N, C-alpha and C positions, 0 to 999 in steps of 0.2 A: 767367485768364479765357479767353485765346486758346487755351490748351492744352485746356481743357475743351470749348470750342466745336469745336475740331479733332477731339477724341475723339468727340464727339457726331456730327459730320459723317461721320467714318470709320465709326462704328457704323451709322448710317443707310444709308450707301452699301453696306455689306457685308451687313447683315441684312435690309433691306427686299427686295432682289431675291431673297434666299434664301427668305424667307417667301412671297413671291409665287409663286416657282417651285414650292414645295411645295403651295400652295393650288391652283395650276393643274394640278399632277399629280393631285391628289385629285378635281378636278372633271372632268366628261366631257361631251362633246356628245351622248352616247348618251341617248335618252329613257329616263326612269325605268321606263317600262313594258317596255322591252326589257332594261334592266339588272337589274331585280328578277326573281329566279326565280319560277316559278309553283309552287303547292302540290304538284301532281303532276308529276313529271318523266317524262312519257311519252316513250318513244323511238319512232322510226319503225318499228323492228322489232316492238315490242309491238303497235302499232296495225295494222301490216300482217297480223299473225297473226289478229287479231280486229277488223276495222274497225267492225263494228256495235256491239260492246261499248263502244267509246270515242266514239261519235257524241255531239256537243255538248260534249265535254271540251276545256278550253283546253290549248294547247301553245305552246312556244317552240322553233322550229326555224330552222335557217339553212342556207345553202348558196350555190351558184353558179348564176346564172340561165343556163338553156339556151336558152329562147326566151320570147317574149311574144306573146300574141294579144289584140287588142282587139276586142270585140264591141259590139253596140249599147248595152248597159247594164252591161257587165262587162269587166274586164281579167283575164287569166289568165296567171300566171307558171309555167313549167315549171322546176323547181329540182332540181339534184342536191344531195342533203342531205350535210352534213358535221357531225361533232360540234362543239359550241360551246366556245370557250375561256371562261375566267372572266369575260372582258369581253363575252361573248355574241357574239363574232365567229366565223364559220365557220373551222374549223381544217382547211385543205385538205391538210395533211401527214398527216392520219389517213385511214384507209379510209372510203369512203362507204357508208352503210347502204342507199342506194337513192335514189329520187326521190319528189317530191311535187308537187302542184299547189296554188298559192296564188291565190285569187281575190279581187278587190277590186271594189266598186261604183264606185270612182273611176277616172277615166282615168289610166292609167300610160303615160307617154310612152315609146315604144320607142327614142327617141334618147337617153333617160336610163337606162332600165332595159334596158341592152344585154347581149348575150351575154357571159358570163364575169365579170359584176359580182357581188360578194358582197352578200348580203342576209340579214338576220335578221328573222323574222316572229313576232309573237304573233297567234294566231288560234284559231278554234274548228273542231274537226273536223266536217266536213259530210258525209262519206261516202267512197266509193271509186269509182273508174272504171277500167276496163281500156282502155288505149290502146296501139296498136301502135307499137313502136320498130322500124322496118324491118318484118320479118315476125313479130317476137316480140311477143306480147300481154303488156303490162306492167301490173300492178295499181298504180295511183296512189292515194295517199291525198289527199283534197281538204280543204283548210282555207280558211275564210273569214278574210281578214286583218282584224284589229282595229287593230293598230299594226305598223309595220315600220321598219326602219332600213337604208337603202342605204349601204353602206360606201364611203368615198372611194376613188378609184382610186389605187393606190400608184405613185409615179413611180420609174423606174429611173435611177440615176446612170450616165451614159455613161462616166465615167472607170473604172467597173468593168470595161469591156471591154478596157482596156489592161493589159498585164502589170504587176504591181506594181513600183514604183520604176524603171520604164523610160521612161515617157513624158516625164519631165522632163529626161532626158539628150539626147533628140533632139527639138528643137522642131518638126520636120517629121513626127514619128511619126504623128499623126492623119492627115495628108495622105497619107503613104505607106501607112499601114495600110488606109485605106478604098479605096485605088486598087490594092491588090494588089502594092505594091513592098516586100515584106517584106525 
């Protein structure tokens, strides 16, 4: 009886964490509206070529926030577009097809929606507008945000700054390294 209880205990200790980790990997904190692809996968390039033909069409685009402007009843995000990964996250390792403007009737706090944050937006194409970037007139596609997901900021591990397998030889390495005593 003791051996059976021990086997059961070991099985529970081994399999329950495994099952929970698999379930956790399958679930996601991304809203279903962002995760589920839209029926038409319109690209920014398609819409830039004929903006009026795609007015009122739904899109799911993502990118990196360049800046935010809050007006009386509107928040506007200027976004550098990037292709989306399978998980709908902007893939900044790929070339950017251009820029777009995403507008929201809600207040978007500029302390949260900061420059260089990754965002994915589901919205409706509302038109186009030419805005100057420096002296260059740039045609932006505008979309009205229906749902969006602001991706968490990725933290960088400071130990990556040290040469591999060196820092543990010299306990004073971080102190020397940061003060220029190489």
